Structures are given as structure tokens and as C-alpha cells.
C-alpha positions as CSV (number, residue, x, y, z in Angstrom):
1,M,-51.0,108.2,-33.4
2,D,-52.1,106.8,-30.0
3,S,-49.9,104.0,-28.7
4,G,-52.9,101.9,-27.8
5,L,-54.1,102.1,-31.4
6,I,-50.7,101.2,-32.7
7,G,-50.7,98.1,-30.5
8,K,-54.1,97.1,-31.8
9,I,-52.9,97.5,-35.4
10,E,-49.8,95.4,-34.7
11,K,-52.0,92.7,-33.0
12,G,-54.4,92.7,-35.9
13,K,-51.5,92.1,-38.3
14,R,-50.2,89.3,-36.1
15,Y,-53.7,87.7,-36.1
16,A,-53.8,88.0,-39.9
17,Q,-50.8,85.7,-39.9
18,E,-52.5,83.2,-37.6
19,A,-55.4,82.2,-39.9
20,D,-56.2,79.2,-37.7
21,R,-57.8,81.6,-35.3
22,V,-60.6,82.3,-37.8
23,H,-63.6,80.0,-38.4
24,V,-66.6,81.3,-40.4
25,A,-69.9,80.3,-38.8
26,L,-72.2,82.5,-40.8
27,L,-71.8,83.9,-44.3
28,R,-74.0,85.7,-46.9
29,V,-72.6,86.3,-50.3
30,N,-73.9,88.0,-53.5
31,F,-72.3,85.8,-56.2
32,H,-72.1,87.3,-59.7
33,G,-72.6,84.2,-61.9
34,E,-72.3,84.0,-65.7
35,H,-76.0,84.5,-66.3
36,S,-77.3,86.2,-63.1
37,E,-76.6,87.1,-59.5
38,H,-77.2,84.6,-56.8
39,Q,-77.6,84.7,-53.0
40,V,-75.4,82.1,-51.4
41,G,-75.4,81.4,-47.7
42,Y,-73.5,79.4,-45.1
43,N,-74.7,78.7,-41.6
44,E,-72.6,76.5,-39.3
45,G,-71.9,73.8,-41.9
46,A,-74.9,74.1,-44.1
47,W,-74.9,75.8,-47.5
48,N,-77.8,77.2,-49.5
49,C,-78.1,79.0,-52.8
50,D,-81.0,80.4,-54.7
51,C,-79.9,78.9,-58.1
52,G,-81.8,76.1,-59.8
53,S,-78.9,73.7,-59.6
54,F,-78.7,73.9,-55.8
55,Q,-82.5,73.6,-55.6
56,H,-82.3,70.4,-57.7
57,W,-79.1,68.7,-56.5
58,G,-78.3,70.4,-53.2
59,L,-75.0,71.5,-54.7
60,C,-73.9,74.1,-57.4
61,S,-70.9,75.8,-58.9
62,H,-71.4,78.8,-56.6
63,V,-71.2,76.8,-53.5
64,I,-68.2,74.8,-54.8
65,A,-66.4,78.0,-55.6
66,L,-67.0,79.4,-52.2
67,E,-66.0,76.2,-50.4
68,T,-62.7,76.4,-52.3
69,I,-62.2,80.1,-51.5
70,F,-62.9,79.6,-47.8
71,T,-61.1,76.2,-47.4
72,G,-59.8,76.0,-43.8
73,Y,-62.0,78.8,-42.5
74,L,-65.4,77.2,-42.5
75,M,-66.9,75.5,-39.4
76,P,-67.5,71.8,-40.0
77,A,-71.0,70.7,-40.3
78,P,-72.4,69.3,-37.0
79,L,-72.4,65.5,-36.9
80,P,-75.9,64.0,-37.1
81,T,-77.3,62.5,-34.0
82,P,-78.9,59.1,-34.3
83,A,-82.7,59.2,-33.8
84,G,-83.7,58.9,-30.2
85,E,-80.4,59.9,-28.7
86,P,-80.1,63.2,-26.8
87,V,-77.9,66.0,-28.3
88,T,-75.0,66.8,-25.9
89,A,-72.6,69.7,-26.2
């Protein structure tokens, strides 16, 4: 095996041990629920799900499960900007 590739494999294994390097910004999941399959998404702090519970309450068991699975990996939601104030990076 090529020594460059071996180095990449070793680096990948080291990165896997340093999970704080990873933050999920965008995620699309097919979630197999008890009654049907649902499309769940995450985009820079905002969740969405096509199930009725999420449409009604803005939260559902599918999102709760994924938040638990991905604890520590999700980018935090952006802080709201008070009306009339410019957004700065």
C-alpha cells in the first residue's frame, strides 16, 4: 500500500478520536418510525420533520431522537438579532 495512503488512514483514525473537530451543519435523514417513514432535516441549528407532530408543535420524537444521537456534533442555532440591529459576523 502507498505510504501516502497509509498516512491518510492513520490521520483519519486520529481524527475519529478527536470528535470535537466535527460539527454537523446540514443533515437529511430518512427516519423509520413505528407507523411510517419520515424525512427529517437539520440546517445550521434549525430542525424540520414532515410528521404531523412537528407540523403541529414544532417538535417530535424523530427530532428528539436525532438530537440525542448527535449530541455534541450539531452546530448551535444562530442567536436571534433584535429587530432593527444589523447582523454582524
